GUNUFI-450739 format. One line per 5 residues: number of its first residue (from 1); for each residue x, y, z of N, C-alpha, C. Coordinates in steps of 0.05 Angstrom, whole numbers, plus 5000, padded with zeros to 4 digits. Layout:
N
NUM	X,Y,Z,X,Y,Z,X,Y,Z; ...
//
This chain:
149
1	0715,3149,9692,0726,3169,9669,0750,3159,9649; 0747,3159,9629,0762,3156,9607,0789,3185,9600; 0802,3181,9597,0829,3200,9582,0835,3195,9556; 0843,3218,9544,0853,3211,9516,0870,3235,9519; 0901,3236,9509,0914,3253,9498,0922,3250,9473
6	0929,3273,9460,0932,3264,9438,0950,3302,9435; 0973,3300,9411,0988,3325,9416,0994,3326,9374; 0987,3348,9358,0997,3350,9336,1012,3384,9338; 1029,3378,9309,1040,3401,9302,1024,3406,9278; 1022,3431,9274,1012,3456,9255,1024,3474,9242
11	1021,3474,9215,1038,3495,9208,1028,3519,9196; 1021,3531,9224,1009,3560,9226,1015,3575,9251; 1022,3598,9254,1032,3608,9281,1014,3604,9297; 1021,3597,9324,1010,3589,9349,0979,3612,9353; 0986,3634,9344,0959,3649,9348,0936,3644,9323
16	0945,3634,9304,0926,3627,9291,0909,3605,9295; 0928,3583,9302,0913,3557,9314,0892,3564,9336; 0907,3580,9355,0889,3590,9382,0860,3600,9368; 0870,3626,9355,0839,3639,9348,0822,3625,9328; 0835,3602,9312,0808,3582,9298,0798,3571,9319
21	0810,3556,9341,0798,3538,9359,0776,3556,9373; 0774,3579,9373,0760,3600,9396,0733,3596,9378; 0732,3589,9353,0713,3592,9332,0694,3566,9343; 0675,3559,9363,0673,3532,9367,0643,3531,9354; 0632,3547,9341,0611,3546,9324,0620,3525,9298
26	0644,3532,9292,0664,3521,9262,0664,3487,9273; 0665,3484,9294,0675,3450,9302,0655,3432,9282; 0642,3438,9275,0623,3408,9261,0637,3413,9235; 0657,3432,9221,0671,3427,9200,0694,3401,9200; 0704,3400,9226,0734,3384,9225,0723,3360,9250
31	0703,3363,9268,0696,3345,9288,0673,3322,9277; 0684,3296,9273,0663,3281,9265,0647,3272,9289; 0618,3280,9277,0599,3267,9295,0585,3291,9312; 0604,3314,9311,0587,3341,9324,0576,3358,9299; 0550,3355,9312,0526,3367,9291,0528,3393,9294
36	0527,3407,9313,0524,3431,9326,0542,3443,9348; 0549,3463,9348,0555,3477,9373,0542,3510,9375; 0537,3514,9392,0522,3540,9388,0538,3554,9416; 0543,3574,9410,0561,3594,9437,0544,3609,9440; 0537,3599,9468,0514,3623,9485,0520,3647,9490
41	0549,3643,9508,0560,3676,9515,0588,3662,9513; 0612,3681,9526,0631,3677,9531,0647,3654,9542; 0622,3645,9557,0637,3622,9568,0622,3592,9565; 0595,3600,9559,0579,3572,9553,0576,3565,9525; 0571,3539,9528,0573,3524,9497,0547,3496,9496
46	0534,3501,9480,0512,3486,9473,0517,3463,9454; 0524,3435,9460,0534,3420,9434,0511,3405,9425; 0508,3396,9398,0491,3372,9393,0514,3351,9374; 0513,3322,9385,0528,3310,9367,0510,3281,9366; 0524,3260,9344,0520,3234,9347,0542,3221,9354
51	0540,3199,9377,0556,3187,9391,0552,3159,9391; 0560,3139,9375,0554,3114,9386,0524,3108,9370; 0520,3128,9349,0496,3119,9336,0473,3135,9348; 0476,3146,9376,0458,3162,9387,0462,3193,9385; 0432,3208,9388,0439,3234,9388,0440,3243,9414
56	0463,3266,9418,0465,3270,9451,0464,3301,9443; 0464,3317,9461,0467,3342,9470,0476,3344,9501; 0487,3366,9499,0492,3378,9530,0504,3405,9531; 0512,3413,9555,0517,3444,9551,0551,3440,9573; 0564,3463,9565,0600,3464,9564,0599,3490,9578
61	0615,3486,9605,0626,3517,9607,0663,3516,9602; 0672,3540,9592,0695,3542,9590,0709,3549,9616; 0720,3539,9630,0737,3537,9660,0758,3560,9660; 0770,3557,9634,0801,3576,9629,0800,3575,9611; 0815,3602,9600,0815,3614,9566,0833,3633,9565
66	0864,3627,9561,0883,3649,9557,0891,3646,9533; 0892,3671,9513,0901,3672,9489,0932,3667,9486; 0927,3647,9464,0954,3633,9450,0967,3615,9473; 0951,3600,9491,0961,3587,9512,0946,3564,9521; 0915,3572,9526,0901,3540,9534,0875,3555,9533
71	0861,3526,9535,0828,3528,9534,0822,3501,9544; 0810,3514,9571,0798,3486,9591,0762,3492,9587; 0752,3459,9592,0722,3465,9592,0717,3440,9609; 0689,3435,9616,0682,3415,9631,0641,3421,9622; 0639,3392,9623,0609,3392,9612,0594,3403,9642
76	0569,3408,9633,0547,3416,9652,0522,3400,9642; 0515,3380,9658,0493,3361,9649,0497,3343,9628; 0482,3327,9619,0489,3307,9594,0505,3297,9593; 0522,3292,9575,0551,3276,9567,0567,3287,9589; 0574,3272,9601,0600,3283,9616,0628,3278,9604
81	0642,3299,9598,0669,3304,9584,0684,3325,9602; 0701,3338,9590,0717,3353,9603,0747,3350,9590; 0757,3379,9593,0788,3379,9580,0801,3402,9576; 0821,3394,9558,0843,3423,9556,0860,3413,9534; 0864,3440,9516,0873,3446,9489,0896,3464,9506
86	0928,3454,9502,0942,3473,9503,0963,3480,9478; 0961,3502,9473,0975,3515,9454,1004,3520,9452; 1023,3508,9444,1055,3523,9445,1063,3529,9421; 1089,3549,9417,1092,3553,9394,1121,3540,9392; 1127,3529,9373,1147,3513,9356,1156,3531,9338
91	1160,3546,9327,1173,3562,9311,1151,3583,9304; 1161,3605,9287,1144,3630,9270,1121,3622,9263; 1124,3596,9245,1106,3591,9229,1092,3561,9235; 1092,3550,9266,1090,3527,9270,1084,3526,9294; 1060,3508,9301,1046,3512,9330,1041,3484,9340
96	1040,3469,9363,1032,3448,9373,1008,3452,9393; 0988,3433,9396,0967,3431,9404,0977,3407,9421; 0965,3403,9449,0961,3385,9462,0933,3386,9473; 0918,3361,9468,0892,3362,9472,0898,3339,9493; 0875,3345,9516,0865,3322,9535,0844,3322,9546
101	0833,3304,9531,0797,3292,9538,0790,3280,9558; 0770,3289,9578,0765,3264,9595,0732,3258,9595; 0724,3237,9593,0690,3240,9587,0690,3208,9603; 0662,3204,9599,0649,3180,9612,0634,3162,9590; 0642,3140,9580,0624,3130,9565,0598,3118,9580
106	0580,3120,9561,0550,3114,9563,0541,3086,9554; 0531,3063,9571,0517,3046,9555,0537,3028,9543; 0531,3000,9531,0543,2980,9524,0562,2988,9488; 0548,2995,9474,0566,3010,9451,0584,3030,9459; 0582,3053,9469,0598,3076,9478,0628,3058,9498
111	0619,3039,9511,0636,3028,9525,0660,3005,9511; 0640,2993,9499,0657,2976,9473,0676,3000,9460; 0663,3020,9444,0682,3030,9426,0698,3037,9449; 0697,3050,9473,0720,3059,9485,0739,3042,9483; 0731,3019,9497,0752,2994,9498,0773,2990,9476
116	0765,2987,9448,0777,2985,9426,0787,3009,9412; 0783,3023,9428,0799,3055,9414,0789,3075,9391; 0756,3069,9395,0745,3085,9370,0748,3110,9385; 0743,3118,9398,0741,3148,9409,0772,3159,9410; 0788,3139,9408,0808,3159,9412,0818,3159,9386
121	0819,3145,9364,0820,3148,9339,0803,3174,9323; 0775,3176,9338,0769,3198,9327,0768,3224,9335; 0788,3228,9357,0801,3249,9368,0816,3248,9355; 0842,3233,9341,0866,3240,9328,0856,3244,9300; 0829,3236,9293,0820,3237,9265,0816,3277,9265
126	0797,3282,9292,0790,3313,9295,0813,3320,9294; 0833,3315,9305,0862,3337,9305,0874,3340,9275; 0870,3313,9267,0883,3323,9232,0870,3337,9219; 0839,3335,9215,0819,3351,9208,0831,3382,9208; 0827,3389,9231,0832,3412,9237,0856,3428,9228
131	0877,3411,9234,0902,3421,9222,0900,3423,9191; 0889,3408,9174,0879,3407,9151,0861,3434,9144; 0843,3434,9152,0825,3456,9152,0843,3478,9152; 0858,3487,9178,0869,3512,9188,0897,3518,9165; 0916,3496,9155,0940,3498,9136,0922,3505,9115
136	0900,3495,9103,0892,3496,9078,0879,3525,9074; 0874,3536,9094,0865,3565,9099,0875,3589,9102; 0898,3582,9120,0922,3597,9110,0917,3617,9138; 0890,3621,9150,0889,3639,9168,0858,3632,9181; 0852,3644,9205,0830,3632,9221,0809,3644,9211
141	0785,3635,9212,0758,3646,9202,0745,3670,9221; 0767,3672,9247,0750,3685,9265,0768,3688,9293; 0763,3701,9314,0776,3702,9338,0765,3705,9355; 0765,3703,9387,0757,3719,9405,0777,3714,9425; 0789,3738,9435,0814,3741,9448,0812,3743,9477
146	0797,3738,9484,0782,3748,9515,0795,3727,9531; 0798,3736,9549,0807,3712,9583,0782,3701,9593; 0781,3679,9607,0770,3672,9616,0782,3660,9648; 0780,3664,9664,0795,3661,9690,0783,3633,9706
//
């Protein structure tokens, strides 16, 4: 398994950043290669993405969700991945996101891309696009404040 850890500060309150992150079906607006995320229920998501030029689909389960603090997930079948986003308050109108992503590159193209940092750069770009998206709006597109233990 490969691991990527990235951090970004966002100029919105932690509640706003967290609320937007819970809008999983909006991920294609800022995540490169993600074509669709469908929320099946409170804990389950179905993903469609283009990775290394290949179409991939997988299901994921949210393993932990604590409002304004953290969201953790792991794949179920398909592309192996999992991770966690931790949300921290920096100040009243600034928050910090710490993302940890674990994934298993498949095939020569993905393994080469992983080795030269393509995935790391993509994740960093996704976080920057998330920051730009939520800061330009100034408010979340929706929220889910439930807990998953």
